[in-house]
Each structure stands twice: as C-alpha cells, then as structure tokens.
N, CA and C atoms as a LAMMPS dump frame, in Angstrom:
ITEM: TIMESTEP
0
ITEM: NUMBER OF ATOMS
483
ITEM: BOX BOUNDS ff ff ff
-5.0000000000000000e+02 5.0000000000000000e+02
-5.0000000000000000e+02 5.0000000000000000e+02
-5.0000000000000000e+02 5.0000000000000000e+02
ITEM: ATOMS id mol type element x y z
1 1 1 N 341.207 -63.586 -107.561
2 1 2 C 341.685 -64.689 -106.876
3 1 3 C 341.128 -64.465 -105.281
4 2 1 N 340.565 -63.505 -105.014
5 2 2 C 340.024 -63.324 -103.602
6 2 3 C 338.719 -63.752 -103.545
7 3 1 N 338.014 -63.757 -104.628
8 3 2 C 336.395 -64.038 -104.519
9 3 3 C 335.728 -62.791 -104.274
10 4 1 N 336.641 -61.596 -103.927
11 4 2 C 336.004 -60.297 -103.684
12 4 3 C 335.297 -59.664 -104.92
13 5 1 N 334.142 -59.019 -104.863
14 5 2 C 333.492 -58.498 -105.954
15 5 3 C 333.363 -57.029 -105.669
16 6 1 N 333.575 -56.405 -104.482
17 6 2 C 333.338 -54.985 -104.288
18 6 3 C 334.625 -54.322 -104.685
19 7 1 N 334.292 -53.455 -105.8
20 7 2 C 335.301 -52.563 -106.341
21 7 3 C 335.961 -51.847 -105.482
22 8 1 N 335.566 -51.245 -104.346
23 8 2 C 336.248 -50.315 -103.395
24 8 3 C 337.224 -51.386 -102.596
25 9 1 N 336.889 -52.411 -102.433
26 9 2 C 337.562 -53.473 -101.414
27 9 3 C 338.654 -53.94 -102.305
28 10 1 N 338.384 -54.317 -103.765
29 10 2 C 339.597 -54.625 -104.456
30 10 3 C 340.574 -53.643 -104.833
31 11 1 N 339.996 -52.338 -104.957
32 11 2 C 341.055 -51.365 -105.016
33 11 3 C 341.89 -51.32 -103.884
34 12 1 N 341.289 -51.304 -102.65
35 12 2 C 342.13 -51.367 -101.429
36 12 3 C 343.147 -52.344 -101.387
37 13 1 N 342.685 -53.588 -101.638
38 13 2 C 343.491 -54.78 -101.707
39 13 3 C 344.79 -54.543 -102.692
40 14 1 N 344.525 -53.952 -103.801
41 14 2 C 345.505 -53.46 -104.788
42 14 3 C 346.519 -52.864 -104.221
43 15 1 N 346.091 -51.673 -103.663
44 15 2 C 347.017 -50.637 -102.907
45 15 3 C 347.773 -51.211 -101.853
46 16 1 N 347.14 -52.227 -100.978
47 16 2 C 347.839 -52.855 -99.898
48 16 3 C 348.92 -53.796 -100.489
49 17 1 N 348.621 -54.503 -101.609
50 17 2 C 349.583 -55.363 -102.139
51 17 3 C 350.803 -54.398 -102.669
52 18 1 N 350.665 -53.329 -103.276
53 18 2 C 351.63 -52.348 -103.838
54 18 3 C 352.492 -52.099 -102.72
55 19 1 N 351.918 -51.535 -101.583
56 19 2 C 352.521 -51.118 -100.565
57 19 3 C 353.497 -52.195 -99.951
58 20 1 N 353.048 -53.461 -99.741
59 20 2 C 353.688 -54.557 -99.264
60 20 3 C 354.897 -54.974 -100.131
61 21 1 N 354.546 -55.026 -101.486
62 21 2 C 355.624 -55.296 -102.501
63 21 3 C 356.691 -54.278 -102.442
64 22 1 N 356.31 -52.991 -102.335
65 22 2 C 357.215 -51.921 -102.543
66 22 3 C 358.324 -51.909 -101.363
67 23 1 N 357.791 -52.539 -100.306
68 23 2 C 358.588 -52.65 -98.978
69 23 3 C 359.194 -53.695 -98.784
70 24 1 N 358.578 -54.638 -98.219
71 24 2 C 359.11 -55.95 -97.977
72 24 3 C 359.476 -56.84 -99.09
73 25 1 N 358.616 -56.685 -100.123
74 25 2 C 358.988 -57.498 -101.475
75 25 3 C 360.429 -57.059 -102.021
76 26 1 N 360.444 -55.754 -102.083
77 26 2 C 361.693 -55.226 -102.702
78 26 3 C 362.936 -55.619 -101.777
79 27 1 N 362.755 -55.46 -100.583
80 27 2 C 363.777 -55.837 -99.729
81 27 3 C 364.129 -57.394 -99.529
82 28 1 N 363.184 -58.015 -99.958
83 28 2 C 363.282 -59.719 -99.67
84 28 3 C 363.928 -60.098 -101.147
85 29 1 N 363.972 -59.332 -102.277
86 29 2 C 364.515 -59.768 -103.582
87 29 3 C 366.01 -59.879 -103.459
88 30 1 N 366.388 -61.024 -103.968
89 30 2 C 367.765 -61.45 -103.94
90 30 3 C 368.188 -61.804 -105.346
91 31 1 N 369.43 -61.554 -105.646
92 31 2 C 369.842 -61.96 -106.977
93 31 3 C 370.194 -63.574 -107.029
94 32 1 N 369.724 -64.188 -108.219
95 32 2 C 370.055 -65.602 -108.284
96 32 3 C 371.589 -65.82 -108.299
97 33 1 N 372.16 -66.751 -107.847
98 33 2 C 373.603 -66.954 -107.814
99 33 3 C 374.134 -66.957 -109.208
100 34 1 N 375.319 -66.237 -109.435
101 34 2 C 375.862 -66.162 -110.918
102 34 3 C 375.4 -64.875 -111.588
103 35 1 N 374.392 -64.279 -111.323
104 35 2 C 373.691 -63.11 -112.135
105 35 3 C 374.686 -61.921 -112.038
106 36 1 N 375.186 -61.628 -110.794
107 36 2 C 376.183 -60.477 -110.727
108 36 3 C 377.322 -60.627 -111.694
109 37 1 N 377.958 -61.797 -111.712
110 37 2 C 379.116 -62.081 -112.558
111 37 3 C 378.678 -61.918 -114.081
112 38 1 N 377.452 -62.409 -114.226
113 38 2 C 377.033 -62.369 -115.704
114 38 3 C 376.895 -61.092 -116.246
115 39 1 N 376.281 -60.113 -115.446
116 39 2 C 376.069 -58.778 -115.77
117 39 3 C 377.418 -58.049 -116.015
118 40 1 N 378.197 -58.344 -115.008
119 40 2 C 379.632 -57.753 -115.165
120 40 3 C 380.394 -58.057 -116.388
121 41 1 N 380.374 -59.211 -116.705
122 41 2 C 381.006 -59.808 -117.953
123 41 3 C 380.437 -59.191 -119.23
124 42 1 N 379.12 -59.138 -119.126
125 42 2 C 378.375 -58.404 -120.395
126 42 3 C 378.752 -57.051 -120.628
127 43 1 N 378.761 -56.289 -119.279
128 43 2 C 379.125 -54.835 -119.345
129 43 3 C 380.581 -54.86 -119.873
130 44 1 N 381.574 -55.492 -119.324
131 44 2 C 382.807 -55.445 -119.731
132 44 3 C 382.85 -55.772 -121.343
133 45 1 N 382.177 -56.491 -121.76
134 45 2 C 382.238 -56.758 -123.364
135 45 3 C 381.409 -55.616 -124.109
136 46 1 N 381.083 -54.539 -123.226
137 46 2 C 380.377 -53.37 -123.816
138 46 3 C 378.906 -53.809 -124.533
139 47 1 N 378.151 -54.626 -123.824
140 47 2 C 376.881 -55.089 -124.217
141 47 3 C 376.006 -53.967 -123.645
142 48 1 N 375.145 -53.483 -124.387
143 48 2 C 373.918 -52.559 -123.694
144 48 3 C 372.932 -53.371 -123.288
145 49 1 N 372.654 -53.389 -122.017
146 49 2 C 371.584 -54.247 -121.414
147 49 3 C 370.347 -53.187 -120.902
148 50 1 N 369.215 -53.934 -120.969
149 50 2 C 367.935 -52.969 -120.572
150 50 3 C 367.08 -53.971 -119.854
151 51 1 N 366.244 -53.583 -119.015
152 51 2 C 365.328 -54.404 -118.499
153 51 3 C 363.88 -53.924 -119.103
154 52 1 N 363.166 -55.049 -119.347
155 52 2 C 361.947 -54.744 -119.825
156 52 3 C 360.942 -55.678 -118.942
157 53 1 N 360.009 -55.139 -118.034
158 53 2 C 359.404 -56.205 -117.308
159 53 3 C 357.942 -55.721 -117.178
160 54 1 N 357.067 -56.711 -116.731
161 54 2 C 355.734 -56.18 -116.312
162 54 3 C 355.457 -55.76 -115.003
163 55 1 N 356.654 -55.87 -114.275
164 55 2 C 356.498 -55.133 -112.78
165 55 3 C 356.359 -53.681 -112.919
166 56 1 N 355.805 -52.991 -111.948
167 56 2 C 355.698 -51.559 -111.992
168 56 3 C 357.162 -50.968 -111.889
169 57 1 N 357.256 -49.863 -112.536
170 57 2 C 358.722 -49.072 -112.688
171 57 3 C 359.22 -48.923 -111.172
172 58 1 N 358.373 -48.441 -110.216
173 58 2 C 359.044 -47.943 -109.052
174 58 3 C 359.777 -49.239 -108.37
175 59 1 N 359.126 -50.313 -108.083
176 59 2 C 359.903 -51.438 -107.464
177 59 3 C 361.045 -51.889 -108.316
178 60 1 N 360.708 -51.864 -109.708
179 60 2 C 361.871 -52.42 -110.514
180 60 3 C 362.966 -51.55 -110.323
181 61 1 N 362.838 -50.294 -110.215
182 61 2 C 364.092 -49.397 -110.037
183 61 3 C 364.654 -49.654 -108.565
184 62 1 N 363.706 -49.816 -107.686
185 62 2 C 364.262 -50.011 -106.214
186 62 3 C 365.082 -51.272 -106.187
187 63 1 N 364.534 -52.379 -106.938
188 63 2 C 365.305 -53.559 -106.832
189 63 3 C 366.67 -53.435 -107.646
190 64 1 N 366.61 -52.949 -108.774
191 64 2 C 367.962 -52.855 -109.436
192 64 3 C 368.876 -51.902 -108.538
193 65 1 N 368.563 -50.81 -107.839
194 65 2 C 369.359 -50.066 -107.104
195 65 3 C 369.758 -50.843 -105.91
196 66 1 N 368.854 -51.556 -105.256
197 66 2 C 369.245 -52.209 -104.179
198 66 3 C 370.302 -53.509 -104.302
199 67 1 N 370.306 -53.791 -105.635
200 67 2 C 371.133 -54.904 -105.84
201 67 3 C 372.362 -54.357 -106.575
202 68 1 N 372.587 -53.105 -106.644
203 68 2 C 373.731 -52.36 -107.083
204 68 3 C 374.074 -52.663 -108.683
205 69 1 N 372.825 -52.558 -109.281
206 69 2 C 372.852 -53.081 -110.737
207 69 3 C 372.744 -51.841 -111.694
208 70 1 N 372.487 -50.569 -111.017
209 70 2 C 372.003 -49.45 -111.909
210 70 3 C 373.02 -49.104 -113.022
211 71 1 N 374.375 -49.297 -112.678
212 71 2 C 375.269 -48.909 -113.75
213 71 3 C 375.477 -49.836 -114.818
214 72 1 N 374.907 -51.107 -114.637
215 72 2 C 374.791 -52.238 -115.492
216 72 3 C 373.79 -52.098 -116.666
217 73 1 N 372.583 -51.281 -116.443
218 73 2 C 371.585 -51.333 -117.348
219 73 3 C 371.555 -49.801 -117.935
220 74 1 N 371.422 -49.763 -119.326
221 74 2 C 371.163 -48.356 -120.111
222 74 3 C 369.785 -47.889 -119.644
223 75 1 N 368.776 -48.745 -119.506
224 75 2 C 367.327 -48.082 -119.391
225 75 3 C 366.643 -49.137 -118.786
226 76 1 N 365.53 -48.87 -117.917
227 76 2 C 364.677 -49.693 -117.418
228 76 3 C 363.287 -49.488 -117.885
229 77 1 N 362.543 -50.411 -118.596
230 77 2 C 361.272 -50.265 -119.191
231 77 3 C 360.286 -51.301 -118.42
232 78 1 N 359.116 -50.487 -118.162
233 78 2 C 358.002 -51.188 -117.455
234 78 3 C 356.807 -50.697 -118.071
235 79 1 N 355.595 -51.301 -118.088
236 79 2 C 354.461 -51.162 -118.682
237 79 3 C 353.876 -49.845 -118.228
238 80 1 N 354.073 -49.512 -117.042
239 80 2 C 353.477 -48.304 -116.419
240 80 3 C 354.149 -47.004 -116.469
241 81 1 N 355.389 -47.023 -117.566
242 81 2 C 356.006 -45.817 -117.674
243 81 3 C 355.572 -44.978 -118.832
244 82 1 N 354.322 -45.685 -119.17
245 82 2 C 353.576 -44.873 -120.404
246 82 3 C 352.355 -44.555 -119.867
247 83 1 N 351.693 -43.554 -120.462
248 83 2 C 350.413 -43.213 -120.202
249 83 3 C 349.553 -43.153 -121.41
250 84 1 N 348.495 -43.99 -121.683
251 84 2 C 348.114 -45.058 -120.837
252 84 3 C 349.117 -46.037 -120.769
253 85 1 N 348.955 -46.965 -119.582
254 85 2 C 349.868 -48.106 -119.39
255 85 3 C 349.812 -48.922 -120.691
256 86 1 N 350.854 -49.416 -121.094
257 86 2 C 350.902 -50.491 -122.146
258 86 3 C 350.285 -51.708 -121.892
259 87 1 N 349.84 -52.533 -122.763
260 87 2 C 348.874 -53.388 -122.525
261 87 3 C 349.685 -54.832 -122.338
262 88 1 N 350.839 -54.907 -123.01
263 88 2 C 351.582 -56.238 -122.799
264 88 3 C 353.089 -56.172 -123
265 89 1 N 353.873 -57.097 -122.734
266 89 2 C 355.194 -56.997 -123.006
267 89 3 C 355.785 -56.956 -124.309
268 90 1 N 354.947 -57.454 -125.184
269 90 2 C 355.425 -57.248 -126.77
270 90 3 C 355.265 -55.903 -127.135
271 91 1 N 354.239 -55.234 -126.674
272 91 2 C 354.076 -53.823 -126.997
273 91 3 C 355.399 -52.855 -126.238
274 92 1 N 355.589 -53.371 -125.088
275 92 2 C 356.904 -52.721 -124.32
276 92 3 C 358.195 -52.884 -125.259
277 93 1 N 358.356 -54.126 -125.719
278 93 2 C 359.556 -54.316 -126.311
279 93 3 C 359.605 -53.617 -127.869
280 94 1 N 358.505 -53.435 -128.229
281 94 2 C 358.483 -52.751 -129.642
282 94 3 C 358.727 -51.233 -129.282
283 95 1 N 358.418 -50.685 -128.044
284 95 2 C 358.482 -49.324 -127.793
285 95 3 C 360.202 -49.017 -127.447
286 96 1 N 360.674 -50.286 -126.764
287 96 2 C 362.088 -50.107 -126.457
288 96 3 C 362.911 -50.115 -127.66
289 97 1 N 362.635 -51.125 -128.575
290 97 2 C 363.419 -51.024 -129.817
291 97 3 C 363.294 -49.701 -130.572
292 98 1 N 362.139 -49.26 -130.684
293 98 2 C 361.831 -47.991 -131.324
294 98 3 C 362.716 -46.777 -130.63
295 99 1 N 362.601 -46.623 -129.347
296 99 2 C 363.246 -45.399 -128.654
297 99 3 C 364.621 -45.692 -128.331
298 100 1 N 365.183 -46.921 -128.514
299 100 2 C 366.663 -46.99 -128.406
300 100 3 C 367.237 -47.242 -129.772
301 101 1 N 366.392 -47.105 -130.785
302 101 2 C 366.902 -47.199 -132.192
303 101 3 C 367.644 -48.608 -132.388
304 102 1 N 367.012 -49.623 -132.012
305 102 2 C 367.943 -51.157 -132.123
306 102 3 C 367.236 -51.997 -133.004
307 103 1 N 367.924 -52.63 -133.63
308 103 2 C 367.511 -53.668 -134.654
309 103 3 C 367.236 -54.879 -134.018
310 104 1 N 365.986 -55.548 -134.129
311 104 2 C 365.611 -56.727 -133.425
312 104 3 C 366.65 -57.885 -133.8
313 105 1 N 367.143 -57.801 -134.888
314 105 2 C 368.127 -58.837 -135.27
315 105 3 C 369.445 -58.656 -134.489
316 106 1 N 369.717 -57.595 -133.702
317 106 2 C 370.859 -57.579 -133.037
318 106 3 C 370.682 -57.555 -131.633
319 107 1 N 369.415 -57.945 -131.272
320 107 2 C 368.928 -58.099 -129.875
321 107 3 C 368.66 -59.476 -129.452
322 108 1 N 368.809 -59.84 -128.072
323 108 2 C 368.282 -61.043 -127.522
324 108 3 C 367.607 -60.731 -126.375
325 109 1 N 366.204 -61.349 -126.105
326 109 2 C 365.38 -61.084 -125.053
327 109 3 C 365.62 -62.361 -124.049
328 110 1 N 365.894 -62.138 -122.807
329 110 2 C 365.951 -63.329 -121.852
330 110 3 C 364.97 -63.124 -120.915
331 111 1 N 364.165 -64.173 -120.653
332 111 2 C 363.141 -64.258 -119.734
333 111 3 C 362.837 -65.653 -119.25
334 112 1 N 361.81 -65.503 -118.089
335 112 2 C 361.649 -66.765 -117.38
336 112 3 C 360.138 -67.279 -117.515
337 113 1 N 359.527 -66.727 -118.566
338 113 2 C 358.007 -67.132 -118.728
339 113 3 C 357.797 -67.183 -120.061
340 114 1 N 356.984 -68.037 -120.488
341 114 2 C 356.49 -68.384 -121.985
342 114 3 C 356.167 -66.806 -122.642
343 115 1 N 355.288 -66.103 -121.637
344 115 2 C 354.932 -64.763 -122.512
345 115 3 C 356.135 -63.99 -122.797
346 116 1 N 357.252 -64.007 -122.12
347 116 2 C 358.498 -63.428 -122.474
348 116 3 C 358.844 -63.882 -123.707
349 117 1 N 358.838 -65.205 -124.218
350 117 2 C 359.318 -65.613 -125.438
351 117 3 C 358.349 -65.301 -126.572
352 118 1 N 357.068 -65.199 -126.294
353 118 2 C 356.169 -64.896 -127.243
354 118 3 C 356.149 -63.099 -127.45
355 119 1 N 356.443 -62.417 -126.486
356 119 2 C 356.661 -61.046 -126.687
357 119 3 C 357.912 -60.957 -127.439
358 120 1 N 359.177 -61.64 -127.277
359 120 2 C 360.326 -61.524 -128.368
360 120 3 C 359.908 -61.918 -129.661
361 121 1 N 359.077 -63.075 -129.735
362 121 2 C 358.711 -63.484 -131.179
363 121 3 C 357.973 -62.459 -131.808
364 122 1 N 356.966 -61.715 -131.051
365 122 2 C 356.198 -60.866 -131.757
366 122 3 C 357.016 -59.684 -132.345
367 123 1 N 358.126 -59.511 -131.891
368 123 2 C 358.978 -58.294 -132.334
369 123 3 C 360.325 -58.941 -133.034
370 124 1 N 360.409 -60.25 -133.5
371 124 2 C 361.367 -60.738 -134.08
372 124 3 C 362.707 -60.788 -133.469
373 125 1 N 362.744 -60.789 -132.11
374 125 2 C 363.849 -60.776 -131.323
375 125 3 C 364.238 -62.349 -130.835
376 126 1 N 365.482 -62.765 -131.066
377 126 2 C 365.906 -64.003 -130.483
378 126 3 C 365.575 -64.054 -128.892
379 127 1 N 365.158 -65.17 -128.559
380 127 2 C 364.894 -65.438 -127.18
381 127 3 C 365.629 -66.442 -126.548
382 128 1 N 365.956 -66.488 -125.204
383 128 2 C 366.721 -67.39 -124.358
384 128 3 C 365.757 -67.566 -123.131
385 129 1 N 365.325 -68.607 -122.81
386 129 2 C 364.603 -69.139 -121.628
387 129 3 C 365.437 -69.369 -120.476
388 130 1 N 365.375 -68.515 -119.419
389 130 2 C 366.131 -68.499 -118.369
390 130 3 C 365.421 -69.62 -117.406
391 131 1 N 365.901 -70.681 -117.284
392 131 2 C 365.211 -71.847 -116.458
393 131 3 C 365.386 -71.697 -114.758
394 132 1 N 366.309 -70.781 -114.373
395 132 2 C 366.372 -70.625 -112.999
396 132 3 C 365.449 -69.585 -112.486
397 133 1 N 364.688 -68.712 -113.199
398 133 2 C 363.712 -67.855 -112.747
399 133 3 C 362.415 -68.55 -112.185
400 134 1 N 361.341 -67.689 -112.305
401 134 2 C 360.157 -67.99 -111.686
402 134 3 C 359.249 -68.922 -112.648
403 135 1 N 359.739 -69.009 -113.851
404 135 2 C 358.866 -69.627 -114.707
405 135 3 C 359.064 -71.164 -114.643
406 136 1 N 358.357 -71.998 -115.46
407 136 2 C 358.28 -73.432 -115.403
408 136 3 C 358.559 -73.93 -116.584
409 137 1 N 359.714 -73.642 -117.34
410 137 2 C 359.776 -73.992 -118.883
411 137 3 C 360.068 -75.505 -118.893
412 138 1 N 359.342 -76.088 -119.944
413 138 2 C 359.639 -77.456 -120.284
414 138 3 C 360.076 -77.387 -121.854
415 139 1 N 361.267 -77.694 -121.968
416 139 2 C 361.848 -77.462 -123.353
417 139 3 C 360.938 -78.148 -124.239
418 140 1 N 360.411 -79.144 -124.265
419 140 2 C 359.38 -79.634 -125.293
420 140 3 C 358.125 -79.035 -125.53
421 141 1 N 357.767 -77.983 -124.696
422 141 2 C 356.575 -77.247 -124.806
423 141 3 C 356.886 -75.783 -125.41
424 142 1 N 358.121 -75.695 -125.731
425 142 2 C 358.528 -74.463 -126.187
426 142 3 C 358.775 -74.394 -127.847
427 143 1 N 358.666 -73.412 -128.415
428 143 2 C 359.039 -73.413 -129.919
429 143 3 C 360.55 -73.788 -130.073
430 144 1 N 360.714 -74.4 -131.109
431 144 2 C 362.018 -74.949 -131.248
432 144 3 C 363.086 -74.137 -131.646
433 145 1 N 362.81 -72.796 -131.931
434 145 2 C 363.678 -71.752 -132.06
435 145 3 C 364.214 -71.008 -130.817
436 146 1 N 363.48 -71.184 -129.677
437 146 2 C 363.889 -70.653 -128.414
438 146 3 C 365.109 -71.387 -127.892
439 147 1 N 366.069 -70.406 -127.505
440 147 2 C 367.286 -71.217 -126.667
441 147 3 C 367.066 -71.388 -125.353
442 148 1 N 367.756 -72.318 -124.594
443 148 2 C 367.602 -72.491 -123.183
444 148 3 C 368.815 -72.236 -122.339
445 149 1 N 368.869 -71.844 -121.213
446 149 2 C 369.952 -71.822 -120.41
447 149 3 C 369.537 -72.136 -119.004
448 150 1 N 370.225 -73.116 -118.258
449 150 2 C 369.878 -73.566 -117.123
450 150 3 C 370.371 -72.715 -115.884
451 151 1 N 371.521 -71.976 -116.297
452 151 2 C 372.231 -71.251 -115.247
453 151 3 C 372.612 -69.939 -115.896
454 152 1 N 372.856 -68.756 -114.993
455 152 2 C 373.642 -67.639 -115.615
456 152 3 C 374.938 -67.976 -116.327
457 153 1 N 375.635 -68.734 -115.875
458 153 2 C 377.017 -69.208 -116.547
459 153 3 C 376.568 -69.916 -117.82
460 154 1 N 375.482 -70.698 -118.005
461 154 2 C 375.128 -71.169 -119.152
462 154 3 C 374.665 -70.169 -120.231
463 155 1 N 373.953 -69.192 -119.764
464 155 2 C 373.485 -68.227 -120.428
465 155 3 C 374.538 -67.232 -121.111
466 156 1 N 375.629 -66.989 -120.288
467 156 2 C 376.89 -66.251 -120.668
468 156 3 C 377.514 -66.977 -121.78
469 157 1 N 377.579 -68.252 -121.722
470 157 2 C 378.204 -69.022 -122.907
471 157 3 C 377.287 -68.935 -124.195
472 158 1 N 375.986 -68.983 -124.143
473 158 2 C 375.19 -68.741 -125.228
474 158 3 C 375.364 -67.505 -125.791
475 159 1 N 375.566 -66.472 -124.866
476 159 2 C 375.43 -64.951 -125.362
477 159 3 C 376.851 -64.625 -125.942
478 160 1 N 378.044 -65.327 -125.59
479 160 2 C 379.21 -65.038 -126.272
480 160 3 C 379.786 -65.86 -127.093
481 161 1 N 378.889 -66.916 -127.45
482 161 2 C 379.488 -67.929 -128.379
483 161 3 C 379.246 -67.176 -129.692
C-alpha cells in the first residue's frame, strides 16, 4: 500500500504499525453498543464463547482485558498463537474445533467480513453476518444459508431462538 519496495523499510513500517496498534489502537477500541449485554446474556445461558481472529494475539488479549470481557471467553484464538503462523481463519477455526472437541453442528461463528463466513463454511459451521462491524455486507451478495443480524440485540434473538 505504501509503494515502498525496500525490505528493511517495509519491516520497519510493519513494526511501527504494531507498536501504534498495540498502544493507541488498543486504547481507542470501544465496544459496540449492546455487545456487553449480549455477552452477559450468553454467558448466563452457559454458552461457551471463543474469539477467533486474524488480529495478533497480544492486542486481541489486551482489547478483551481492557473491555473487561476475559471472564466471558473460554479461549482466544489468533493466527499467530501457532508456529508457524496459521495461513487463514478457516484453518484457525479447524484448530479451535479440534482443540476444544467441538462439533461444527453445535457451533455458530459470528463475523463482520465475508472471509469470516467462508471460514465458517469451510468448517461446516453456521454463520451469522454481524452488520454492525467493520464489514460491508450486502445480504444479496451473501450465500443464502448465512444469517444476518443488524444489531447485537438482533443477534441475541437469533442465537436463543
């Protein structure tokens, strides 16, 4: 994206980005309205919750801790918790299923990008597109078996129905 081709300069830019994200980026991250209540209600219903993300593990953990969500999640999964780093979210979900001894039929993956839905599909996991996130879902552009939630409250209704 920078047009930069010098390997050393690109490596430095990468490190600078990580440092900025791990500080200011983490501190600027806020929960979407309604997510706290959603998580509390799911935990009260004894649902096991996991995070599976492309973000690096360190800032993911920092964000979860900063938002006081640590007690809500059984585990956090990120591509970089494995060596070598996993190639994609589909592979990450497969590892999560295996390590947690979960049946794909008993799981739902919630995400805000098309790649999240495709990762769920590659593991035979039901998917709900969260329209309040960073993604730009257009329902007509999505596979018909994906479900959609415009708000955390709508997601809760889908999950407990």
